[in-house]
C-alpha positions in Angstrom: -26.7 114.2 14.7 -28.4 115.6 11.6 -26.5 115.1 8.4 -26.7 118.0 6.0 -25.5 117.6 2.5 -22.8 120.2 1.5 -25.0 121.3 -1.4 -28.0 122.0 0.9 -25.7 123.9 3.3 -24.4 126.0 0.4 -28.0 126.6 -0.8 -29.2 127.7 2.6 -26.2 130.1 2.9 -27.1 131.6 -0.5 -30.7 132.0 0.5 -29.7 133.7 3.8 -27.4 136.0 2.0 -30.1 137.0 -0.5 -32.6 137.5 2.3 -30.3 139.6 4.5 -29.2 141.6 1.4 -32.8 142.5 0.8 -33.3 143.4 4.5 -30.3 145.7 4.3 -31.9 147.6 1.4 -35.0 148.4 3.4 -35.4 152.0 4.6 -33.9 152.3 8.1 -37.1 152.5 10.1 -38.6 149.5 8.3 -35.4 147.5 8.7 -35.2 148.3 12.4 -38.9 147.4 13.1 -38.6 144.2 11.0 -35.4 143.0 12.7 -36.7 143.7 16.2 -39.8 141.7 15.4 -38.1 138.8 13.6 -34.8 138.4 15.4 -35.6 139.8 18.9 -39.2 138.5 19.1 -40.4 142.0 20.1 -44.1 142.8 20.1 -45.4 145.8 18.2 -45.9 147.6 21.5 -42.2 146.9 22.5 -41.0 148.1 19.1 -43.1 151.2 19.4 -41.5 151.9 22.8 -38.0 151.3 21.5 -38.5 153.4 18.4 -40.6 156.0 20.2 -43.5 155.6 17.7 -47.1 154.8 18.0 -48.1 151.2 17.7 -50.0 152.1 14.5 -46.9 153.5 13.0 -45.0 150.3 13.8 -47.7 148.2 12.2 -47.5 150.3 9.1 -43.7 150.0 9.0 -43.9 146.2 9.3 -46.5 146.0 6.6 -44.4 148.1 4.2 -41.2 146.2 5.1 -42.9 142.9 4.3 -44.3 144.3 1.1 -40.9 145.7 0.0 -39.2 142.4 0.8 -41.8 140.5 -1.2 -41.2 142.7 -4.2 -37.4 142.4 -3.9 -37.4 138.6 -3.4 -40.1 137.8 -5.9 -37.8 137.4 -8.9 -35.4 135.3 -6.9 -38.1 132.8 -5.8 -39.6 132.7 -9.3 -36.3 131.3 -10.5 -36.4 128.3 -8.1 
């Protein structure tokens, strides 16, 4: 059994809340593509099929989502 210190558990919860808060602020298409890739392990082609977009459009959405998340989270991670 892995032992996790309560402080580490709380810190992980805080980081998760901040990350998911940032994901929630993404434009809908970016958020959908990002979550399909990261939580459902969908390929870009699968995301394209689901969202009825070209694979190039999905690639662009994912790049913009990652860039936006980086901008939103940069200040948080600078404080650590």
